[in-house]
Backbone as a ProteinNet text record, in pm:
[ID]
protein_1_A
[PRIMARY]
MRDVILGTLDMETVSALTIAEVDSGESDFEDVVNLVDSMIVTNSPPENSRVNRLDAIIEAAKEVFAEKDFAKATISEIAGLAGVADGTIYEYFQSKEDILLSIAATRLGSYLDKAASAFDIKSPDRKLRRLIKYHFSSFLSDRKFLKVFLLRLHTNDRFHRSKAFEIFRSYCQLVEDVVEEGKAAGVFRGTVNSRVFRNMFLGAFSHMAMRWLVLRESARVDKMEEIEQVTGLLTSAVMANPAHLRTQ
[TERTIARY]
2030.2	1916.7	1852.7	1884.7	1842.1	1954	2054.9	2154.2	2124.8	2077.1	2050.2	1918.6	1813.7	1695.9	1748.3	1804.7	1842.1	1932.7	2017	2121.8	2056.2	1953.3	1909.3	1802.5	1729.8	1657	1743	1875.2	1976.4	2005.1	2028.1	2044	1958.3	1830.5	1744.4	1682.9	1718.7	1702.5	1811.4	1938.3	2036.3	1966.6	1963.8	1885.3	1784.9	1706.7	1580.4	1614	1708.2	1718.9	1868.6	1961.4	2118.2	2129	2090.3	2112.2	2026.8	1894.5	1772	1730.5	1780.8	1761.1	1589.6	1522.7	1363.9	1306.4	1205.3	1125	1117.4	1096.7	1096.4	1156.1	1160.9	1226.8	1046	973	846.8	806.7	857.8	838.9	895.6	1004.7	1097.2	1046.2	953	890.8	850.8	783.7	738.1	882	948.7	1071.9	1138.8	1166.1	1231	1172.5	1030.1	974.6	1004.1	973.5	992.7	1119.3	1249.6	1380.3	1371.1	1352.2	1334	1272.9	1136.5	1041.5	1147.2	1185.8	1307.1	1416.2	1450.1	1591.3	1499.5	1424.1	1329.8	1286.9	1242.7	1227.5	1369.9	1431.7	1572.9	1643.9	1614.5	1739.8	1689.4	1570.3	1472.7	1521.5	1557.7	1627	1545.9	1605.5	1505	1434.1	1336.2	1281.8	1357.8	1464.5	1529.7	1646.9	1644.1	1720.9	1685.2	1544.7	1455.6	1458.1	1469.7	1435	1566.3	1682.3	1811.7	1828.8	1785.5	1777.8	1698.3	1580.6	1487.1	1572.8	1619.3	1685.3	1802.6	1866.5	1967.3	1924.2	1821.7	1773.4	1763.2	1645.8	1600.3	1715.4	1838.8	1929.8	1998.3	2019.4	2102.4	1990.4	1878.4	1766.5	1796.7	1810.1	1783.4	1922.4	2032.6	2148.4	2173	2111.4	2079.5	1985.2	1891.9	1797.5	1827.6	1928.7	1966.4	2067.6	2144.6	2258.7	2275.9	2137.7	2116.4	1980.7	1947.2	1830.1	1740.8	1625.1	1529.6	1492.5	1474.5	1451.1	1607.2	1704.1	1811.2	1844.2	1816	1847.4	1766.6	1838.2	1809.8	1803.5	1715.8	1706.9	1836.3	1924.8	2054.9	2170.2	2142.3	2227.1	2202.4	2060.3	2014.3	2052.6	2035.5	2075.6	2231.3	2288	2454.8	2487.4	2429.4	2480.3	2420.7	2307.8	2270.7	2321.3	2404	2454.5	2367.3	2269.4	2160.3	2151.8	2080.1	2038.2	1945.2	1931.9	1832.8	1683.2	1697.6	1568.3	1519.7	1586	1562.1	1490	1515.6	1438.6	1299.3	1258.3	1097.7	1048.3	1104.7	1060.6	990.6	987.2	998.9	885.9	933	872.5	859.9	757.8	701.4	791	850.7	903	978.9	1071	1130.3	1028.6	947.4	842.1	817.5	761	732.9	833.8	956.8	1060.3	1063.1	1080.8	1081.8	974.9	848.7	761.1	735.3	791.9	793.4	915.2	991.3	1126.1	1062.6	978.8	864	813.2	690	650.8	704.1	825.7	875.3	958.4	1016.6	1059.6	974.6	902.5	780.8	721.6	663	606.2	688.8	833.3	882.1	897.3	902.5	906.1	771.3	658.1	542.3	531.5	563	550.7	625.2	767.1	859.6	782.6	728.1	673.1	556.7	471.6	352.4	357.7	485.6	500.9	624.3	616.6	770.1	752.5	602.8	571.3	456.7	504.8	427.3	440	420.8	447.3	324.3	270	167.8	165.4	227.7	246.9	270.9	170.9	146.9	254.3	338.9	417.6	554.1	551.5	683.4	669.2	566.6	511	569.3	516.7	541.7	690.8	770.3	923.9	983.2	914.2	976.3	941.2	857.2	787.1	845.3	895.2	960.6	1114.1	1175.8	1321.3	1329.9	1215.8	1240.6	1189.6	1122.5	1088.5	1272.5	1333.8	1500.2	1557.9	1564.5	1656.8	1636.4	1521.2	1490.6	1504.2	1467.4	1504.4	1667.6	1723.3	1834.3	1953.9	1903.4	1977.8	1984.5	1903	1900.1	1941	2055.8	2083.4	2038.1	2050.4	2018.8	1849.5	1794.9	1632.5	1606.5	1643.4	1623.4	1645.6	1736	1746.5	1650.8	1599.6	1518.2	1372.9	1365.3	1233.2	1225.8	1303.8	1300.8	1277.6	1380	1414.6	1314.3	1279.7	1225.8	1057.7	1045.8	895.9	811.9	854.9	754.8	688.2	728.4	674	609	624.6	556.2	452.7	388.6	197.9	162.1	263.4	216	207.7	339.6	356.3	261	196.4	51.4	-62.2	-73.1	-184.1	-167.6	-47.4	-24.7	-23.1	29.8	-2.2	104.8	211.9	310.5	269.5	189.5	144.3	27.5	-54	-113.7	-49.2	47.9	150.6	180.2	237.9	278.1	176.7	63.8	-39.6	-73.1	-57.9	-89.4	36	143.1	252.1	225.5	179.9	187.6	28.8	-39.4	-153.6	-121.7	-10.1	65	60.6	127.1	142.5	26.7	-62	-201.2	-290.4	-261.3	-300	-270.4	-118.1	-66	-130.3	-105	-168	-297.7	-391	-522.6	-554.1	-453.2	-441	-405.2	-308.7	-278.6	-395	-459.4	-566.2	-678.6	-724.1	-784.2	-744.6	-617.8	-591	-563.8	-555.8	-538.8	-393.8	-311.7	-168.8	-141.9	-219.2	-172.4	-304.9	-283.4	-378.7	-474.9	-642.5	-747.4	-780.9	-708.9	-695.3	-597.6	-518.9	-403.5	-459.1	-472	-515.1	-390.4	-417.3	-337.5	-291	-372.7	-340.4	-240.1	-254.5	-142.3	-13.7	-21.4	104.2	197.3	99.5	171.5	256.3	204.4	281	369.6	365.6	477.4	602.7	557.6	647.4	748	657.7	697.8	805.5	726.1	799.6	971.1	936	1046.1	1163.3	1151.1	1211.2	1273.4	1175.3	1219	1320	1283.3	1415.1	1549.9	1542.8	1644.2	1721.1	1676.8	1716.4	1776.7	1717.3	1789.1	1900.9	1898.5	2009.7	2140.9	2112.1	2240	2267.1	2168.1	2240.6	2304.9	2242.5	2308.2	2490.4	2478.1	2606.1	2700.3	2647.3	2723.4	2814.3	2963	3073.4	3148.1	3076.4	3147.8	3168.5	3034.5	3066.6	3028.2	3054.2	3035.7	2900.7	2846.6	2688.4	2651.9	2598.8	2558.5	2421.9	2398.5	2268.4	2184.1	2262.8	2198.3	2128.8	2202	2180	2062.4	2061.4	1943.7	1814.8	1852.9	1712.9	1636.9	1745.4	1696.5	1642	1712.1	1633.3	1497.6	1495.1	1363	1234.8	1310.1	1177.5	1131.5	1220.6	1149.3	1089.2	1097.7	1028.8	876.2	902.8	771.3	685.8	745.8	671.7	607.3	688.1	650.9	509.1	517	407	269.2	231.8	137	105.7	170.6	187.2	71.1	-27.4	-94.4	-42.1	82.7	176.7	324.5	334.1	497.3	625.7	545.3	669.6	654.5	570.4	580.8	631.9	660.7	726.2	854.7	835.5	904.5	1006.5	1164	1221.3	1244.5	1323.5	1326.7	1439.3
-4555.8	-4554.6	-4652	-4760	-4887.4	-4892	-4870.3	-4877.8	-4770.7	-4659.6	-4532.4	-4588.7	-4656.6	-4710.8	-4778.7	-4908.3	-4986	-4951.1	-4882.7	-4871.9	-4756.4	-4661.7	-4601.8	-4698.8	-4798.1	-4861.8	-4946.8	-5014	-5041.2	-4962.1	-4803.9	-4729.3	-4731.4	-4722.2	-4671.2	-4781.5	-4919.5	-5035	-5019	-4970.8	-4955.6	-4832	-4754.7	-4615.1	-4667.1	-4752.1	-4828.4	-4883.9	-5018.4	-5112.9	-5142.3	-5053.3	-5072.8	-4943.5	-4826.4	-4698.3	-4646.5	-4678.2	-4671.2	-4499.2	-4436.9	-4295.4	-4272.9	-4377.8	-4376.8	-4502.2	-4495.9	-4641.5	-4727.5	-4680.8	-4782.5	-4710.7	-4807.4	-4740.9	-4668.1	-4704.4	-4670.8	-4514.6	-4483.8	-4340	-4278.7	-4284.4	-4188.3	-4245.8	-4331.9	-4356.1	-4248.2	-4161.7	-4008.5	-3924.4	-3926.7	-3842.4	-3923.4	-4065.4	-4117.3	-4100.8	-4131.6	-4100.9	-3955.8	-3856.8	-3729.1	-3698.7	-3754.7	-3750.6	-3818.8	-3941.8	-4006.3	-3943.3	-3905.5	-3863	-3724.4	-3633.1	-3533.7	-3574.3	-3708.8	-3781.1	-3801.4	-3858.8	-3923.7	-3788	-3675	-3546.6	-3484.1	-3485.2	-3413.2	-3500.4	-3615.1	-3716.4	-3780.6	-3744.3	-3814.9	-3737.9	-3839.5	-3754.9	-3674.5	-3563.1	-3469.1	-3500.7	-3427.9	-3520	-3508.6	-3406.6	-3440.5	-3508.4	-3576.6	-3706.1	-3810.8	-3847	-3943.6	-3955.9	-3822.6	-3792.7	-3826.3	-3819.7	-3829.8	-4005.6	-4057.5	-4198.4	-4273.7	-4227.6	-4292.9	-4271.2	-4142.2	-4177.6	-4231.1	-4271.8	-4339.7	-4517.5	-4516	-4669.6	-4708.6	-4587.4	-4620.2	-4625.7	-4529	-4541.6	-4670	-4706.6	-4859.3	-4937.9	-4941.1	-5043.8	-5078.8	-4950	-4906	-5017.7	-4975.5	-5036.5	-5177.1	-5248.4	-5380.1	-5433.5	-5397	-5441.2	-5442.9	-5309.3	-5321.8	-5413.1	-5455.6	-5543.3	-5689.1	-5709.9	-5843.6	-5907.6	-6030.9	-6089.9	-6054.9	-5980.2	-5960.9	-6048.9	-6192.4	-6294.2	-6333	-6279.2	-6308.9	-6203.4	-6072.5	-5960.3	-5976.7	-5918.2	-5963.2	-5793.2	-5769.9	-5665.3	-5644.3	-5710.5	-5701.4	-5646	-5662.6	-5598.2	-5479.5	-5449.1	-5287.9	-5205.9	-5265.6	-5201.4	-5159.9	-5280.8	-5236	-5155.3	-5118.5	-5032.6	-4908.6	-4887.1	-4760	-4721.5	-4805.8	-4774.4	-4763.1	-4848.6	-4847.1	-5004.2	-5057.1	-5167.6	-5206.2	-5354.4	-5387.4	-5385.4	-5333.7	-5324.4	-5169.6	-5085.8	-4952.5	-4963.4	-5045.8	-5092.9	-5097.3	-5166.5	-5246.7	-5111.8	-5012.5	-4875.3	-4818.4	-4816.6	-4743.9	-4813.5	-4975	-5076.2	-5195.9	-5261.4	-5388	-5513.7	-5530.2	-5608.7	-5540.4	-5654.9	-5597.5	-5538.4	-5588	-5552.2	-5423.3	-5388.3	-5257.6	-5143.5	-5154.9	-5065.5	-5059.7	-5168.8	-5154.6	-5085.6	-5091.8	-5021	-4871.6	-4845.6	-4697.1	-4657.6	-4688.5	-4654.7	-4620.8	-4693.7	-4690.8	-4561.4	-4531.6	-4425.4	-4298.7	-4318.4	-4168.6	-4166.6	-4198.5	-4163.6	-4148.3	-4224.6	-4152.4	-4062.7	-4047.3	-3926.3	-3788.2	-3813.3	-3692.1	-3669	-3768.7	-3762.7	-3673.1	-3747.2	-3697.7	-3519.3	-3509.3	-3337.9	-3250.5	-3306.2	-3235.1	-3258.1	-3351.9	-3341.7	-3256.9	-3268.9	-3161.2	-3052.4	-2984.7	-2833	-2791.7	-2883.8	-2840.1	-2856.8	-2850.2	-2832.1	-2759	-2621.9	-2472.8	-2467	-2572.9	-2532.5	-2557.3	-2465.4	-2510.1	-2603.6	-2613.5	-2673.1	-2834	-2906.4	-3048.1	-3143.4	-3085.1	-3211.2	-3160.7	-3013.3	-2959.1	-3045.9	-3029.5	-3090.6	-3242.9	-3302.9	-3454.3	-3474.4	-3434.7	-3420.5	-3431.4	-3283.1	-3276.5	-3366.1	-3449.1	-3518.5	-3664.6	-3688.6	-3820.2	-3820.3	-3691.7	-3661.1	-3655.6	-3587.8	-3594.8	-3711.9	-3811.1	-3923.9	-4025.6	-4009.7	-4071.6	-4043.7	-3893.2	-3819.3	-3851.6	-3851.9	-3859.9	-4009.2	-4097.9	-4251.8	-4292.9	-4194.1	-4238.6	-4156.3	-4047.5	-3994	-4073.1	-4163.5	-4272.1	-4407.2	-4434	-4589.8	-4671.9	-4699.2	-4774.2	-4802.6	-4683.1	-4698.2	-4737.1	-4696.6	-4771.3	-4925.6	-4959	-5110.5	-5174.3	-5111.8	-5169	-5166.4	-5074.4	-5050.4	-5121.2	-5172.4	-5256	-5400.8	-5430.9	-5576.8	-5610.9	-5541.5	-5558	-5518.5	-5409.7	-5363.1	-5394.4	-5413.1	-5411.1	-5527.9	-5665	-5757	-5799.2	-5753.4	-5747.2	-5728.7	-5836	-5840.3	-5707.6	-5704.2	-5624.6	-5460.6	-5458.2	-5306.8	-5290.5	-5336.4	-5339.5	-5308.4	-5336.3	-5310.3	-5216.2	-5144.9	-5061.5	-4887.5	-4840.1	-4676.4	-4644.9	-4689.4	-4632.8	-4675.4	-4771.8	-4837.8	-4686.3	-4641.2	-4544.4	-4455	-4360	-4275	-4310.6	-4424.2	-4448.6	-4434.4	-4449.2	-4459.4	-4310.8	-4216.2	-4099.9	-3981.5	-4054.5	-3995.3	-4080.8	-4196	-4204	-4150.3	-4130.3	-4042.3	-3929.5	-3839.1	-3733.6	-3756.8	-3850.4	-3916.2	-3927.9	-3945.5	-3988.6	-3862.6	-3785.4	-3621.8	-3575.9	-3566	-3457.8	-3525.6	-3651.7	-3735.7	-3672.6	-3656.7	-3619	-3481.7	-3413	-3276.9	-3219	-3313.2	-3293.5	-3364.3	-3443.1	-3495	-3404.1	-3289.7	-3252.1	-3093.2	-3066.9	-2949.3	-2959.5	-3090.5	-3102.7	-3153	-3149.2	-3187.8	-3294.3	-3400.6	-3524.8	-3600.3	-3705.3	-3778.8	-3829.1	-3839.6	-3838.8	-3976.2	-4081.2	-4234.9	-4271.9	-4217.7	-4263	-4288.1	-4425.1	-4456.1	-4437.1	-4336.7	-4295.8	-4410.1	-4468.7	-4598.4	-4675.4	-4742.9	-4785.6	-4712.8	-4566.9	-4498.7	-4516.9	-4457.5	-4498.8	-4602.2	-4753.6	-4871.4	-4877.8	-4823	-4802.3	-4734.9	-4619.5	-4505.6	-4613.5	-4659	-4710.5	-4821.1	-4924.5	-5028.1	-4996	-4892.5	-4835.9	-4813.4	-4708.7	-4701.1	-4839.5	-4889.3	-5034.4	-5106.4	-5110.3	-5196.6	-5147.3	-5011.4	-4937.2	-4918.4	-4887.9	-4859.5	-5016.8	-5139.4	-5258.1	-5289.2	-5283.2	-5279.6	-5235	-5059.5	-5011.3	-5064.9	-5104.1	-5167.2	-5307	-5376.5	-5509.2	-5438	-5368.4	-5327.5	-5268.5	-5173.6	-5103.5	-5019	-5018.4	-4959.5	-5082.7	-5172.5	-5283.6	-5229.1	-5153.2	-5096	-4936.9	-4902.3	-4731.5	-4705.2	-4685.3	-4610	-4471.7	-4384.4	-4263.9	-4269.9	-4275.2	-4231.4	-4128.6	-4002.3	-3893.3	-3903.3	-3960.6	-3982.6	-4071.4	-4198.1	-4287.6	-4235.2	-4164.2	-4060.8	-4010.7	-3873.6	-3812.2	-3879.4	-4017.5	-4092.8	-4132.7	-4186.7	-4228.5	-4121.8	-4043.7	-3918.7	-3851.1	-3847.8	-3851.6	-3944.3	-4073.7	-4148.8	-4174.9	-4169.7	-4177.7	-4046.5	-3927.2	-3799.9	-3815.1	-3856.4	-3881.3	-3997.3	-4073.4	-4177.3	-4116.9	-4022.2	-3962	-3807.6	-3782.2	-3638.1	-3663	-3538.4	-3534.5	-3505.3	-3424.2	-3410.4	-3429	-3526.9	-3572.7	-3460.9	-3422.1	-3330.5	-3207.7	-3158.4	-3055	-3052.8	-3176	-3220.1	-3128.8	-3045	-2945	-3013.3	-2972.6	-2993	-2934.3	-3013.2	-2945.1	-2892.9
570.3	631.5	731.9	644.4	724.3	847.9	826.8	964.8	1064	1010.4	1085.5	1180.8	1151.5	1206.7	1299.4	1270.7	1343.9	1469.7	1438.9	1549.9	1638.1	1607.8	1688	1793.4	1760.1	1814.3	1920	1861.6	1979.8	2090.7	2039.5	2147.7	2223.9	2188.8	2246.5	2367.5	2310.4	2449.6	2554.7	2495.3	2590.7	2700.7	2644.1	2730.3	2841.2	2795.1	2872	2962.9	2923.6	2992.1	3070.8	2989.4	3067.6	3169.8	3086.7	3189.5	3243.1	3182.6	3252.5	3254.8	3120.4	3096.9	3099.4	3067.6	3006	3083.5	3105.6	3123.4	3045.2	2919.9	2816.4	2639.7	2573.5	2463.2	2358.3	2410.7	2345.3	2368	2493.1	2509.1	2416.2	2354.6	2247	2100.9	2113.2	1992.2	1879	1924.5	1835.9	1806.5	1914.5	1872.9	1757.2	1783.5	1664.8	1531.9	1551.9	1384.4	1357.6	1427.7	1378.8	1310	1357.2	1332.8	1189.2	1180.8	1069.6	927.9	979.3	882.7	820.9	898.5	838.2	748.1	797.9	728.2	593	565	456.2	329.5	414.8	332.5	260.6	389.2	321.2	226.4	230.9	160.2	6.2	-6.5	-95.2	-201	-314.9	-445.7	-537.7	-564.5	-630	-769.2	-840.2	-910.6	-1059.4	-1064.4	-1180.7	-1200.9	-1050.7	-1039.3	-1108.6	-1069.2	-1099.5	-1222.7	-1327.3	-1458.1	-1546	-1444.1	-1524.9	-1512.3	-1377.7	-1348.4	-1462.2	-1505.4	-1610	-1749.5	-1783.5	-1903.2	-1900.8	-1818.9	-1837.5	-1821.5	-1786.9	-1783.1	-1945.3	-1967.2	-2130.5	-2234	-2199.5	-2320.8	-2289.8	-2189.6	-2141.8	-2218.5	-2199.2	-2243.4	-2381.1	-2477.7	-2626.8	-2678.9	-2590.9	-2640.5	-2632.2	-2518.1	-2473.4	-2578.5	-2586.6	-2701.5	-2867.6	-2873.9	-3017.2	-3057.9	-2969.3	-2983.7	-2947.1	-2856.2	-2803.7	-2833.6	-2886.4	-2893.4	-2777.4	-2814.9	-2719	-2587.2	-2642.4	-2537.7	-2435	-2487.4	-2401.6	-2325.2	-2367	-2279.2	-2114.7	-2047.1	-1857.7	-1823.9	-1703.2	-1649.5	-1594.8	-1580.8	-1471	-1586.9	-1690.9	-1806.6	-1825.3	-1832.7	-1854.1	-1721.1	-1584.8	-1463.6	-1443.5	-1519.7	-1483.5	-1584.4	-1730.6	-1812.5	-1769	-1688.1	-1638.6	-1532.5	-1471	-1342.3	-1218.3	-1226.8	-1103.5	-1080	-941.7	-914.2	-984.1	-1007.4	-1060.1	-998.3	-878	-820.4	-837.8	-899.7	-945.3	-1077.2	-1148.5	-1275.3	-1257.1	-1147.4	-1112.8	-1048.1	-1009.3	-975.4	-1091.7	-1197.3	-1346.1	-1414.8	-1427	-1523.1	-1479.4	-1541.2	-1465.1	-1512.3	-1666.2	-1742.3	-1836.2	-1906.1	-2021.8	-2122.1	-2124.8	-2252.1	-2221.4	-2099.4	-2073	-2090	-2074.1	-2121.7	-2270.5	-2333.8	-2478.2	-2564.6	-2490.3	-2539.4	-2491.9	-2365.3	-2317.7	-2410.7	-2472.6	-2511.2	-2689.1	-2742.4	-2864.1	-2833.3	-2731.1	-2705.3	-2718.9	-2649.3	-2608.5	-2747.5	-2798	-2926.2	-3029.2	-3051.4	-3147.8	-3114.3	-3003.8	-2983.6	-3005.5	-2972.8	-3017.4	-3145.9	-3207.7	-3375.5	-3419.3	-3363.1	-3377.8	-3367.7	-3250.2	-3201	-3300.2	-3325.4	-3427	-3559.6	-3595.1	-3761.9	-3758.1	-3624.1	-3700.6	-3679.3	-3624	-3606.4	-3722	-3783.2	-3890.2	-4031.8	-4054.7	-4197.9	-4239.3	-4215.8	-4255.2	-4382.8	-4497.6	-4639.9	-4711.6	-4815.7	-4855.6	-4964.4	-5036.4	-5153.6	-5111.1	-5168.4	-5086.8	-5126	-5270.6	-5334.5	-5245.7	-5216	-5127.6	-4996.2	-4934.7	-4789.7	-4770.3	-4904.5	-4890.6	-4904.5	-5002.6	-4976.6	-4847	-4801.5	-4678.3	-4581.5	-4559.3	-4454.6	-4478.7	-4593.8	-4643.3	-4605.8	-4606.8	-4565.2	-4426.4	-4364.7	-4220.8	-4157.2	-4222.6	-4164.2	-4152.7	-4277	-4269.4	-4173.4	-4198.2	-4080.6	-3940.8	-3899.4	-3758.5	-3704.2	-3768.5	-3764.7	-3773.8	-3852	-3880.1	-3777.4	-3698.8	-3638.3	-3484.1	-3441.1	-3369.5	-3396.5	-3443.5	-3471.2	-3374.8	-3254	-3167.1	-3172.6	-3182.4	-3196.8	-3327.9	-3426.6	-3563.7	-3560.2	-3495	-3493	-3395.2	-3289	-3199.4	-3283.4	-3356.3	-3425.1	-3557.5	-3619.1	-3736	-3655.8	-3582.1	-3539.7	-3407.1	-3319.5	-3187.4	-3197.1	-3277.2	-3282.1	-3392.5	-3486.9	-3637.5	-3620.7	-3582	-3568.6	-3409.3	-3355.6	-3184.8	-3204.8	-3147.8	-3126.5	-3027.1	-2895.1	-2829.3	-2833	-2911.5	-2986.2	-3054.9	-3146.3	-3219.9	-3154.1	-3004	-2928.4	-2812	-2827.9	-2720	-2767.2	-2682.5	-2688.2	-2777.4	-2776.7	-2874.5	-2998	-3041.6	-3176.9	-3224.3	-3131.6	-3146.3	-3218.9	-3120.7	-3168	-3288.2	-3314.8	-3455.2	-3538.2	-3524.4	-3625.5	-3668.7	-3548.3	-3576.5	-3627.1	-3645.1	-3697	-3863.3	-3879.5	-3999.9	-4078.3	-4009.1	-4055	-4133.1	-4087.5	-4118.7	-4289.3	-4328.4	-4479.7	-4544.5	-4459.8	-4558.2	-4589	-4463.7	-4481.6	-4586.1	-4615.1	-4678	-4832.4	-4872.2	-4962.8	-5013.3	-4936	-4926.3	-4954	-4914.7	-4926.6	-5060.7	-5098.2	-5218.7	-5354.9	-5323.6	-5410.3	-5431.1	-5276.7	-5290.8	-5374.1	-5376.2	-5439.2	-5603.9	-5620.2	-5777.4	-5804.3	-5723.7	-5715.1	-5738.5	-5656.5	-5687.2	-5724.5	-5818.3	-5843	-5756.8	-5801.1	-5743.3	-5739.9	-5807	-5757	-5677.7	-5642.5	-5523.7	-5416.5	-5356.6	-5221.3	-5123.8	-5052	-4958.7	-4845.8	-4812.5	-4707.7	-4790.2	-4931.4	-5003.6	-5016.7	-5046.3	-5041.8	-4934.6	-4807.8	-4665	-4676.6	-4688.8	-4701.1	-4783	-4863.4	-4983.6	-4912.7	-4862.6	-4808.6	-4690.4	-4598.2	-4515.6	-4504.9	-4618.4	-4668.1	-4727.7	-4825.7	-4903.2	-4760.8	-4696.2	-4558.3	-4486.8	-4462.1	-4371.5	-4438	-4554.6	-4657.1	-4661.6	-4687.4	-4725.2	-4615.2	-4466	-4346.5	-4303.4	-4309.1	-4277	-4377.4	-4503.3	-4577.8	-4528.3	-4483.9	-4429.3	-4312.4	-4225.1	-4083.7	-4107.5	-4199	-4225.9	-4293	-4369.6	-4464.3	-4351.8	-4269	-4157.9	-4267.7	-4185.3	-4265.6	-4359.4	-4384.3	-4468.1	-4622.9	-4640.9	-4762.9	-4814.3	-4909.5	-4895.7	-4971.6	-4868.1	-4941.7	-4921.6	-5039.3	-5020.8	-4972.6	-4853.2	-4807.4	-4849.9	-4837.3	-4890.8	-5011.3	-5125.6	-5245	-5289.1	-5193.2	-5198.9	-5129.7	-5017.5	-4992.2	-5081.6	-5172.4	-5236.8	-5378.9	-5422.7	-5505.6	-5491.4	-5376.1	-5321.7	-5315.3	-5267.5	-5249.2	-5381.3	-5478.3	-5579.4	-5666.1	-5629.6	-5682.2	-5651.3	-5502.1	-5441.6	-5432.9	-5465.8	-5474.3	-5643.5	-5750.3	-5873.4	-5864	-5773.7	-5780.7	-5769	-5672.6	-5644.6	-5754.2	-5818.2	-5897	-6014.1	-5984.1	-6111.2	-6267.5	-6251.8	-6343.4	-6306.6	-6327.3	-6296.9	-6346.9	-6481.8	-6515.8	-6436.3	-6377.6	-6315.1	-6135.7	-6137.8	-6015.5	-5976.3	-5852.9	-5793.3	-5731	-5702.4	-5639.4	-5494.6	-5400.3	-5276.8	-5247.6
[MASK]
++++++++++++++++++++++++++++++++++++++++++++++++++++++++++++++++++++++++++++++++++++++++++++++++++++++++++++++++++++++++++++++++++++++++++++++++++++++++++++++++++++++++++++++++++++++++++++++++++++++++++++++++++++++++++++++++++++++++++++++++++++++++

C-alpha cells in the first residue's frame, strides 16, 4: 500500500510537470483518494482473520509464558512464534501483562461457562464430586495454561485486581454454592465453612498439579487414581453422614 501511494504521487508529479497532462497533481487528488479508499476497503483483513491472528498470539504467549520466566519473556518472542510482526501485537495489547491477563480471562471464562451449564444434578454430594473432577480435567487439559496459572498468576498482584480474577471468583463461587446447597439439604454438615472448604479444594489441586508438573514424565503417576482419592477425601470432609457417601 505504501509503495502504491508513493508511486502514484511520483507519477502524478510527472504528469503535471513533465508531460503536462494536468495543471497540477492537486487536480487529481480526489480521484487518487477515491482509488485508495476502495483498496483499503477491499483489502482490509476480514474479521475472522483478525480472530485467527488473535488466537495465534494468545497460543504463542501461553507457550512463551509457560516455558520462560515472565520477566525475561519478550513481545518479539511471542510475535515470532505467532508468525506476526511485533507491531501487530500492539494492535491488540498494550503490554506483556495485558496479554497474560487476557489469557487468564479467556480461559477462566470458558471454564466458568461450561461449569455453570454442566451440573444439572440434584444430589449435592454427587454435584460436588462432579465439580471437583471437572476442575481437575479442565485445567489438566491445557498444560500450558495450567503452568501459566500456577506460576505466573497465582501470586500476581495485578491478576488479583483484574477482570480475570473476578471471573475466577465467580468460578470458585460455584464450589461454595454447592456446599451451601448441601448444608441446606442436610446432606453436608451445617458447621462446614464453605469458604475454608473452597480454599482446601483449590489448595489440594494446586499442590497436586504442581507436583505433576515438576515430575513430568520422569515418574509414573496415576493422575486418575489420585483425583479419585482426593475427590473422595474432599467429599467426605463435608458429609453429614460419611457412611452414606455416594460414588460417582
